[in-house]
One Martini backbone bead per residue (centre of mass of N, CA, C, O) as a GRO file, in nm:
protein
   86
    1UNK     BB    1   9.151   7.785   8.580
    2UNK     BB    2   9.187   8.066   8.710
    3UNK     BB    3   9.024   8.385   8.763
    4UNK     BB    4   9.194   8.660   8.641
    5UNK     BB    5   9.308   8.953   8.620
    6UNK     BB    6   9.442   9.126   8.361
    7UNK     BB    7   9.739   9.243   8.302
    8UNK     BB    8   9.838   9.589   8.199
    9UNK     BB    9  10.149   9.716   8.110
   10UNK     BB   10  10.013   9.908   7.862
   11UNK     BB   11   9.870  10.122   8.008
   12UNK     BB   12   9.668  10.417   7.853
   13UNK     BB   13   9.379  10.523   7.956
   14UNK     BB   14   9.408  10.691   8.228
   15UNK     BB   15   9.722  10.657   8.255
   16UNK     BB   16  10.025  10.757   8.103
   17UNK     BB   17  10.163  10.448   8.184
   18UNK     BB   18  10.438  10.241   8.118
   19UNK     BB   19  10.567   9.994   8.292
   20UNK     BB   20  10.794   9.882   8.101
   21UNK     BB   21  10.929  10.181   8.083
   22UNK     BB   22  10.986  10.240   8.400
   23UNK     BB   23  11.170  10.000   8.424
   24UNK     BB   24  11.505   9.943   8.502
   25UNK     BB   25  11.778   9.797   8.463
   26UNK     BB   26  11.909   9.714   8.795
   27UNK     BB   27  11.664   9.734   8.957
   28UNK     BB   28  11.453   9.626   9.190
   29UNK     BB   29  11.197   9.624   9.016
   30UNK     BB   30  11.308   9.452   8.785
   31UNK     BB   31  11.390   9.204   8.949
   32UNK     BB   32  11.116   9.147   9.075
   33UNK     BB   33  10.959   9.107   8.813
   34UNK     BB   34  11.135   8.880   8.688
   35UNK     BB   35  11.130   8.680   8.920
   36UNK     BB   36  10.819   8.637   8.935
   37UNK     BB   37  10.763   8.581   8.623
   38UNK     BB   38  11.025   8.362   8.562
   39UNK     BB   39  11.110   8.192   8.853
   40UNK     BB   40  10.850   8.173   9.012
   41UNK     BB   41  10.644   7.936   9.176
   42UNK     BB   42  10.277   7.987   9.203
   43UNK     BB   43  10.101   7.726   9.225
   44UNK     BB   44  10.002   7.723   9.526
   45UNK     BB   45   9.824   7.974   9.483
   46UNK     BB   46   9.646   7.883   9.237
   47UNK     BB   47   9.514   7.630   9.388
   48UNK     BB   48   9.325   7.818   9.581
   49UNK     BB   49   9.158   7.873   9.332
   50UNK     BB   50   8.774   7.861   9.260
   51UNK     BB   51   8.695   8.065   8.977
   52UNK     BB   52   8.649   7.942   8.689
   53UNK     BB   53   8.304   7.960   8.654
   54UNK     BB   54   8.282   8.153   8.905
   55UNK     BB   55   8.291   8.458   8.984
   56UNK     BB   56   8.517   8.681   9.046
   57UNK     BB   57   8.786   8.820   8.950
   58UNK     BB   58   9.117   8.807   9.037
   59UNK     BB   59   9.409   8.879   9.159
   60UNK     BB   60   9.716   8.823   9.090
   61UNK     BB   61   9.957   8.703   9.298
   62UNK     BB   62  10.197   8.841   9.158
   63UNK     BB   63  10.103   9.132   9.202
   64UNK     BB   64  10.072   9.122   9.511
   65UNK     BB   65  10.367   9.043   9.568
   66UNK     BB   66  10.500   9.290   9.445
   67UNK     BB   67  10.366   9.501   9.626
   68UNK     BB   68  10.460   9.388   9.899
   69UNK     BB   69  10.772   9.384   9.848
   70UNK     BB   70  10.795   9.681   9.774
   71UNK     BB   71  10.699   9.788  10.043
   72UNK     BB   72  10.913   9.654  10.221
   73UNK     BB   73  11.159   9.787  10.082
   74UNK     BB   74  11.026  10.084  10.175
   75UNK     BB   75  10.903  10.033  10.482
   76UNK     BB   76  10.620   9.902  10.420
   77UNK     BB   77  10.436   9.678  10.648
   78UNK     BB   78  10.140   9.745  10.604
   79UNK     BB   79   9.850   9.701  10.435
   80UNK     BB   80   9.737   9.986  10.472
   81UNK     BB   81   9.989  10.140  10.374
   82UNK     BB   82  10.001  10.008  10.098
   83UNK     BB   83   9.725  10.099  10.004
   84UNK     BB   84   9.780  10.404  10.032
   85UNK     BB   85  10.031  10.407   9.832
   86UNK     BB   86   9.853  10.317   9.576
   0.00000   0.00000   0.00000
């Protein structure tokens, strides 16, 4: 199993924002989150990672895909602009 950084949607240590409370049903963000977490098979992405026993933990491809698609939805099309917007 690849070694990914564990997402914490209830993060309240640095910035008091609970991701699960921020997205409302019926919005693009909610649908995107549910679609990627519950319906999309990301196995081909996971198979590319070989850091099970060594190396630094990576960001989960699901998180990166959400950020990328969210950026595209808002007209941000380059990775540099998406990085800046984060």
